[in-house]
N, C-alpha and C positions, 0 to 999 in steps of 0.2 A: 237249671235243674232243682229240684225240690226233693227233699229226703223226709220219709215218715219217721216219727221219733219215738214209737212206741214197738218196734219190732224186736228188740234185742231182750233177752231174759234179764231180769233185775233193773231194768230201766224204771226210772221213775213214771209212774202212771197219772198223776194229777199235777205234776210239776214239769215246767220246761228245762230240758237239758239238750245240748247240742248233740248232734249225731255222733261227733267225734271230736277229740282235742280239747284243749284249755277253754274254760269261759270263768270270767268274773264279773264285775260290776255291769249292772244294766245300763244302757245309755240310749239316749234319744227317744224315749217313750212319747209316743204320740198316737192318738186316736184321729184318723183322718180318712175321709171317704168310707166310712162303715168299717174300717180295719183297725186293730190295735197292732202298732208297730213296735217290736222290741229288738233294739240294736244291743250289743253286748261286747264287752271285752272278751277278744278272743285271738288265740294263737292258730291261725289256720294249718299249721306245719306241724303241731306237736301237742301232747297232753300235758306239757310243762308250760309255765309262764313265760312269756317271751313274744317278740314279733308283733306287739299289740296293734290289733287292727278292730273293725267293728264287724262282727257276725250280724245276722239279720233273721228274724222271723216274724210272721204274721198270725193274727188270730182274730175270728169274729166273736168269741164269746170268753176270751181270757183263760180259756183251759185247753182247747185242743189249737196247737201251734203247727205250722208248717215253716220249715226252715228254708231259707233261701241262698243264693250265693253271697258270699263276703261283700259287703257293702262298702266299705273304706278300707283299703290296704296299706299296712305299713311299706315303706320303701327305705332307699338308702340315706334318705334326709331326716325322717322323722317317723316315730311310732304314734299311732293314734289312740290317745288316753281318752278317759271318760268326758262326756258332755251331753248336750241336748238338741233336740229338734224342735223346730216350730214351723207352723204354716204361714207363710208371709201372704196373707189374703189381699192386701192393697199393693202388692208388689213393692214395697218400701224400699228393697235392696235393688230392684231393677234387674233381676235375674229371671223374671218370668219369661215363658217362651209363647210365642202365638196366642196372647191373652191368657194364658193359663199361669196361675200364682205359683210360686215356687214353694218346695220345703227347703227349710234353711238349717243346716246342722252347724253348731259351734261346738268345736271340741279342743282338747289340749293337744297341742303339736309338741311332743316330747323329743328334744334333740340332745346333742352332746353339750350344746351351749345353754341350755335351760328349758323352761317351759313358757308357752305362750299360748294365746286363743287364737285359734284357726277357724275358718269358714268354709263350708262346702255348699253346693246347692243342688237340688234334683229337679228335673222338669217332668219326671215319669211317676210321680207318686211315692218315691222313697226307694226305688229298686237299684238304681244308678245314681252315681254321685260325681260331681265335677269340684275338684278343689280350687278354692280361690286363694287361699294363703293367709298369713297371720294378719289378725285385724286389732289384736289387743295384746300389747307386750310390756311388762313391768320391768323387764331385764332381771328377772329373778330366776332361781333354780326350782321352786316348789310352789309355783303359782299355777292353780289347775282346777279342773272340773267344773265348766260353766254352766249354769242353769239360766235359761232365758224365758222370760214370761212377758205378756203384754200387761200394762197397767196405765190408766190415766191417758191413753194415746201415745204412749211412747213404749220402747221396749226396755225392760230391766234385766241386767245380768248379775248374778251373783257367782262368784268364785272364791277359793281360798287360798291364802298363804298358808299351807300345811302346818310347816313347823311353827310359825307365829301364833297358830290357833287364831286365826282373823278371818272373818268374812268380809271381803271387798264387794261393794255394790256400784254398778254403773248404770248410765242411761245412753240411750240412742234412738234416733229418728228413723236409722235406715239398716241396722244391724251390722254396719260397716265401721262407722265412727263412734267411739265410745268415750263418754266424759266420767270420771269419778263422782260418786254421789257420797258415800259414806264408809265408815269402817266398823265393824262389830266385833267385840270379842277381845281376850278371851271370856268365857263364861261357862258356868254348869260344870261338867266333869273336870277334874282337877289336872288329869293326865293324857297324854297321847296326843298326836297330830290330828289335824281335822282334815276330812276328805268329803267330796261328794254332797256339797249344800244343796238345799231345796227350801225356797221360801213359798208359801202357798196360803190362800185364805181358806179359813174352815169356819163356816158359819159367820159369826161377826167378829172373829178374831183372825190372827195370823200365826202360823207355824213355821218356825226354822228347824230343819231336820238336818243333823249332821252325823257323819260317820267319824268314829274316834278309834284311832289305833296306836298303840295298846291303851289299856285303862278300863275295859269293861270289867263289871265285878266278878264276872264269871271266869275272867281270864282272856287275855287276847283283845281282838276287835269287837266293836259293837255300835250301836247308834243311840244318839240322845235326840230328844226334841225339846224345843224351847218355845212355850207360849207367849205371845206379845201382841204388838201392834206394829203396822208398817204404815208410813204416812206419804209413801211415795219417794222418799229420800233416805229415811233411817229406819232401822228396827229397834224397838224397845221392849226388853223382855220383861216377864212378870214371873214365870215360873219355868222350871226344866225338870225332866226325869229321864229314865232309860226307856226307850222306845220297845225294846224286847229284852227279856230278862234270860234268854237263852244263850247258848254260845255261839249259834250261826245265824245271824241277820245282820247285814252289812250292805252299804252302799245304795240304800233304798231311796228312789226319787219317784215323783208322781208323773202321772200322763199329761201331756199337754193335750188340748182339745176336749177335755171333760169339763162339765160345769161343777161336778163334785169331786174330790180329791181321791184317787186310787193310786196306791204305792205298790211297786215292785221291787224286790231287793234280792241280793245274792244270798244264798242259803250255805254260808261257810264262815270259816274263821281264819284270818291271815296266820294265826299261831301253826296251823297245820295244813292249810288248804293245798299246799304242794305235795303233800304225802298221802292224800286220801286214796285209798286203793281201788278206784273204779277204772273200767276201761271198756270201751276205747275212748270215753268222755271222762272229762274231769270238771265237775261243777254243776250246779242247778240253781234254779231260781225258787225262791219261796213262793207261797201263795200270793197273788195279788190281793191287797187289802182295801177295802173302803175306809176312809177315815172320817171320823165325827169327832165332837167335843161333849162331854159331861163336865159342865162347869170349864175347869182348866186342865181336865183329865183327858188325853187323846184316847179315844176308843177306835179298835181296829177289829173289821169283821171281813170274812172271806168274801171276795167280790165275784166268786164263780158260783154259777148255778149248778146244780146236780140234777141231770135230766133224766133219772131213773128212779124206780119205786125203791122203798126200802127193802132190804132183806131180812130184817128182823126188828122188832119192837117190843115193848112191855112197858107196864106202868104198875106203879104201887106195889112194889116187889121188896120184902124184907131182904138185907143182906146178911146170910148167916156169917158166923164169926169163922168158919172154915172157908168161905168164899165159894163160888161157883164159876165153872167155865161156860161160856157162851156156845150155843150150838154151832154146828158147822157152817150153817149159813150166815152165821155173824162173825165168821172168821175170814182172814185174807191178809195178804201184803199189802194192800191199797183199800183203806177204809175211811169212811166219816163216822164218828161215833158222837151222837148228841146225847148229852147225858145231864139230867137234873136230878141231883142227889141230896138227901137230908142226912148229913153226917153225924148229927147229934153230938155225942162225945167221943166218937171213934175216930180211929186214923183209918181212912178209905183210900184204896188201891185200885188203879184200872193198869191191868197189864196187857201189853199189846206186843206184836211180833213174838209171842211166846212160844218157846220151845217145851220139849217133854220134861226136862228138869226144872224145878221150882226157881232157881236164879236165872233162868233163861228168857229174859224178856225185858222190855222197856217198860217202867214203872212211872205212871203219873199218880203222884200221891198228895192227899190233903191231910194235914195234921195241925191242929191248933193255930188256925189262922194263915198257914203257909201252903203255897201250891209249890210243888217241886216235880221235875222230871228227872229221873235216874237212868242213865244208859249204860250203866257199869255191867249190866246183863247182855249188852250186845255181842255179836259173835266176834267181833274185831274191835278191841280198844287199845291195842298195842302198837298200831302202827306210828304213833307219834306220843312222845312223853308229854307233849302239851294238850293233849285230847282229854278236856276235862270231863268228869263223869256225872256231875250232879249240877242242876241250875235251880233256884228258887226264887220266889216272890211273895209278899203279903198279897192276901186275896180277901175280899169281901164275901161273906156268906150273908145273903139278903132274905129275910124273913125265914130264916133256918134252910134255906136252899143255895146249893152251889150248882151253877151252870157251868157246864163244859162242852166245848166243840172241838174235839180232837180229830185231827186229819193225820193219817197213817200212810206212809207210802214206803216204797221199797228204799229208799234212802234217807227218810226223814219222819221226824214226828213234830206236828206243830199244835200247840194247844192255846185256845183262845177261852178266856174265862171271865167272869162278871161282865158280861156284854162285851167283851173285848177290852175291858180296861187293862186287863193282864194278858200277855203273850209270852210264851217259851218255845222257842224254834230250836229243835236239835237236829243235826245231821246224824245219821246211823250207818253203821256197816254191818249187816247181819244176813244169817243163812236164808236162803229162799224158802225153805221148808218151815221156817218158824212164822207162823200164820195164827197161832192161838190168842184169844182174848179171855181174860179173867178178870172178875171183880171180887175185892174182898175187904174185909173190916175187922179190926182186932178185938171190937166190943160189939155186943149185940145193940139194937136200936136204930143203926144206920138203916136208911130206906131209899130206893130208887123210885123217884117221882115218875120218870119217864126216860126211856132208853131208845134210841132210834139209830140202826146201823145202816148204812149205805155201802155197797160194794163199788169201789172206784176203779177197780181193773179194767182196763179197755183191751187187754189181749185177747 
């Protein structure tokens, strides 16, 4: 049985969310036989965290998703925590059937006795799975989140000892027997436990992505990335930074089966994820992002194509100090807004999901080299005392121009700036009727070089 994902009012239109019940970390991301497979932490029985299992959805374009039956169920013996899926093309594991190589899932088996890494295999392209059991156990309580990839003719697995803030690397010939290689960490962010590691090549470097909870500068959970080198045994770091500067970007990992890295993450924060007032689902994914490097700075750009014409565009438009509202065709609850702006000496603001009153909006603001997103004007900011209201990051204005790519949806705003060198992701809870878009500046002289607005609503 499959379920369309965009029928209900206020559901995200450009982001994946399950039809119902709880969702958090993406798991088992793989591109296989022309399909992107998204597995995800899921409670099949409730919109609250618990009964962790792997939900499942597929897509051909990373934008339109079809949800399927639960792939891996919890049972009396274990919960199915985060992990990864690989295509065992040579059948090194021996689980292939009738000459068809299997998909292999490595996941954290969470029990009353601790956490260990277990294996399951699929002979039908990832829709049904057979559990094999634990294949890697350190005998500890917080050893989790295996990410597996092929390197130099062998399998490499990275997982974390979460409370120790360490990444442990292992090797295997068959995905069943694992030998330790090296240990990395602590490094980078000074606080929080580590979760959901991912180690992947980007151009001629390697990037280690880690989720940190708590310890993000905006409050609660977030992600850091570390640029360095991997020699097949150990990772050597050179630079680290926060991967996203907003409140809501966590557990991001890359797809297996692609030549260039594409990351998908959970668009929420552990400080208040359990309290977000959506129904009958709770939790959505961020936009998938293509990753590249500018020197040692990670660049993130949306990995989805928008296959419809722009609903509004303009060029070389001065911004009056009083600001202006975009016409009706440029308004909506789900929009892509591509904006190149010359701020000069002005503070420039883009208001989205705007209502009738001046303060009723989400504000993307540039002022004196700092980009921020202020969600204090959302309809509901009181569901949690930990729901932070503003996020910010330094940003480069190049040749006098600030470039912004802003994705607005029913429950989120994601901002990409300076070619993806700066990203800010925010979950919002706001009224359906708030669809206005306004642009303003506090001083004369600011100018729009170009503005393109595309309606993303699929209802």
